[in-house]
N, C-alpha and C positions, 0 to 999 in steps of 0.2 A: 504494500500500500504506500504509494508516494504521497507525501504530505501536501505538495502543491496541488495534486489532482483532487485530494480531499477538500481542500479549501476552495478550489474552483467549483466543485460540486455544491458546496455549502453557500456559494455566492448567490444562488437563485432562491427566491422566496418560496416558490412552489416546492422545490426539493427540500427545503427546510421544513415545510408543512408536512410533506410525506414522511420524513424522518421522525418528526414529532409524533405523528400518528402511530408509526411503528414502535417507537419507544413506549408510548402510552397504551397501545392496544395489542402489541405483539404482531403476529402474522396476519396480513390482510390480503384479500384478493384485489386484483386490479379494478374490478367492478365496485368494490367497497371504497377504494381510494377515489375512484371517479365520482361516486355519490358524495363522499365526505368533502371533497375539494370543490364540488360543483364545476368540474372541468370535463372536457371531452376525452374519450378513451385514448385517442392517438397522442394527445399532449401528455397525459399521465404516463403512458407507456414510454414515451421518449425520455421523460424525466427519470423514470425507473431505470432505463438503459444507462443513463449517465451515472446514476448512483451505483449500479452494478459494476460498471467499468471502473469506478473509483474504489471498488472493494467494500462498499458500505452496506449493501444488501445482497441477499441471495434469493434466487427464484426457486419455486417448486411447482411442478405441474401436477394437477390432480384432475384427470379427465379433461374437460374443456376449460377448467379454471387455472389461472396462473396466480400463485400466492407469492408474496414477498415478505421477508423478515430481515432483521438486522443480521449482518454477517457476524460470525463468532469464530475465534475470539478476536475482539478488537483491542488495540492498545489502550491502556488505562486512560491516557489523555483524551483519546477519542470517546471512550465511554462517558467520561466526565463532561465533555463538550456536548455530546448528544443528550445527556440527561438535562442539561441546561435548557434545551429546547422545550421541555415540558414545564419548566419553572419560570415561565413568563417571556422567554425569548421569542416565542411564536404566538403573537397575540390572537391569531385566528384559530388556535387549537380548540377552544371551547365551542365555537360555532361549527368547526369541522367535526368534532365529536358528536355534537347534537344531530347534525345531518346524517352521520354514520348510524347512530342509534335509531333514527327514524326510517332508515332504508328498509324497504320491504324486500323479501326474497333473498336475504343474505345466504351465501352458500354454506352448506354443512362442511365440516372438516373431518377428514380421517386422521388418524394418528400420524404425525409427520415422522 
């Protein structure tokens, strides 16, 4: 994981929102992220690709669903930085979480 790539990934507000949701909620499907962020699927997928390339998230396919979670293990400094996203650094987190909880038809998860 290259430090510059990580900070480049964190430079975008949508990617910070995605990471905050993953810190807060754990693994989420692309459709859940799309609903929570109130963004179109191609945009969310593009941001997830950047986060994956930076080594911050890992994908998992389950049938037709693509799930993402934080990569493990992360360096301690990165874990601390990501934890700060849920401690007020991402002001949209409450609204994003509210939209996620209101989402109908959330996918069931098998054991990862």
